[in-house]
Structures are given as C-alpha cells and as structure tokens.
N, C-alpha and C positions, 0 to 999 in steps of 0.2 A: 570337429564338432567346435572347439576352442576358434578355430584362423576363422571358421561362417559366424562366428558368434564377432571378431574380434572386425573380417569387412561387415558386417550390419552393424553395430558400429561407427564404423566413421564412414558407412552409406550415406544413416542417419545421421551426423554433426555438420557435415560435405550439403547436406540437403537441408537440413535449418542453415545453415548458413547463408548459401542460396540462395532463400527467401528472407532471411534478413539484410542481406546487400542489394533485391529485388525493389524492397518497400520503403528502403532507407534511397534508395534512385530513386524511384518514384515523389516521395517526399520532398527533395530536391530538389527536383526539376520544379514543381510543382511551388511547390521553395520562388527561382528561381522568375517564374510565371510568374506569380501575382509579384511581386516585387517588379521586373522590367511595369507589368499597370498601372502600378502606381509613378512608377518613373515618365511613364508617356505622359501617365492625365495629369499633371502638373499640382502634386497635390503634394510630393515630397520637392517644393521648393531651393536645391537649394546649386551654389556657384558647383559645387562638384556630386561628382554621384558619388552618394553611400551604393558603400560591398556589404554584400551578405552578410559577411564574416561581420560586418560595426552590428550590423541590428543588434536591437533588447533580446536574450535567451529568453526562450517562454519561461509563462513564471509555476515556477513549482510549487504544488500542489501541499495540505500544508497535509498535519502526519493523522493518522481516523486518533485517533483516541477509546482506548479501552482500562476503561475503569471498576473496578466496584469492591465490596468488601470482602473479607477472608470466605476459600467454599463456594463465592458465585464464577459464572462465567458471563467474562464481558466479550460484548463482538463488535462488529462493523465487517461493514460490507464494501467493493470497491466494483470498478466498473472498465472491460478492457478491448478495446474494439480491432475490427480486424479493414486495414482502406486501401486492402493486395488485392489484386482481385481473385486468390485460391484460398482453400484452406488455409490454416495458419496455426503448428498444433502451438497449446502453449505449455512448458513444467515447471509451472510458474518455486520455488521453493524462499525460505523465509533463512533470512540470516541476522549479524548483531551479535552484539555485549549481554543475551539477555539471563545469565543466571539460573533460576531457578522458572522465567516467567518458557512459557512451550506454550507455541501459539503453532492453531494445525487451520491448512486451511481444504476448502471449500468446493470444488473440486481442489487436487491440492496438477491437473494435468489436464488439458482440453485439446479440443480440435474448434477456433471456432471461424463459422464458411465467414464468407468474402463479402465486405459489406454488414457485417453481424457486430452484432454484440454482446459479453456477457459479463453477468457478476460474480465477483466470485467472494465471499465468507473467508471470513481472520473471523477467530474461534481460540478465548486465549482464558484459561481455568486460572484461580485466582488464589493463588493458595498458602500458608498460612509463611510460609519460609522468606516469603518477597514484604520489601522495610518497608512500611509507610511513609506514604506520602514521595518516595524514593524517582521518576520514571527507568522505566526498561528501554532503553531505545531498540528498533529493531523494522527491517528491511525487507518488504517480498520483488521476490529478484526476477529474472525467464529469463537466465545464459544467455546466449548466446543472441537477442533478441530486441533487448533495445536494455539503455544507456541509465532510461530512470527508473531508478522503484521508489516502489509506494511507502510512504514510511510508514512505522507506526510509533506509539507509541500506548507499552501499560505502567496504568500504578494501582498499589492496594489502597483502600483510601482508608480511616482513619476508624477502629469501630470504635462501631459509636458509644456513645459515654453511657452505662448503667441511671436509669432516669430512677431521678429524683424520689427522697419514699412523702410523701405527701403531710402541710408540716405536721406537726401531733397538738392535738390543746386541752392545757394542764386545769382543772377541774379541781378544784378544794368542795371540801367534802364540808357543813357544816356540825356540828353535834348539835342531838336535838335533846332540849332538858334542857 
C-alpha cells in the first residue's frame, strides 16, 4: 500500500516535470522564432546580432497589496494562463516570512485547460497581532511549474483615531435683579 502510494507520488512528480519541460521548450522555441524574425526584418540594426540571453528580462509585475485595519479581511486576485496544448494542473503554495499573517488561496489547486485562464483569489485576515504600518511580504508559487512567483504585501493600517468631541460653548448666566 505504501509502495503504491510512493509510486503514485513519483509518477505525478515526473508528469508535472515533463509538462513543465514541454512548456519551457515551447516558450523558448517561440522566443527564438520571434527574435529571428526581428533580426531578419532589420528592426534590430547592429553590426553583431544580439544573443537571446542578452535580451532584457521580462518585466516583473508589482506585488499585490493587501491592506486593512485590524478585524478586516483584505483580498486581491491574479490570473494564471495556460499556453500549452494540454491541461495544466496547478497546486499553489504561499511562502514568506509572514509572522502572524495567514494567507488563503481560492482555489489552492486547479486544472487550466489549454489556452485557458484562471483567476486565483488571495485573502488575508488583518489581525491585531500585525504591527500597524509594517509590510509583511510573501509570494504565491506553483512548485515545479514556474520560476516566477506572484508577490504580495500585507499591511495593517493604523487604527482610526477617535473622533474629537465637538467644542463646547461656555455661556454665562446673569443674575436677574
């Protein structure tokens, strides 16, 4: 029974690794094809051709900001896409030095159809244990699928200052008489 379970886990890990490799190779092939087209069309006019490794790295997306006052729930979302020709199973994990922050993902695991997209919601309960104004940084990763993580920052806003009482008007009473 244990042996079968271990074999199933190994098969699943190998399958995920093969899918990841296939996606990576497809992306590399498309990148080189596009790069070749740019060079051949004369858009990049230099004496020496530019190597694909020297190209600018892809722009990193800004982190998702999750802010609120103690007792609130902060939410954000991001989209995942499948550019492959096969279903893409994804299992997501939250990483980081988050201290009292507890992040939840909905859904935490899913299957994205070929050419499809999926929205993942990230929720954080803003608790009293979080220090007001401090950033708690974390990231959502899909182990074995992507080197790029979806970063997020959770922050507790300072508590609202109590409303000041309306100023009182002092009146003096005159004695009659």
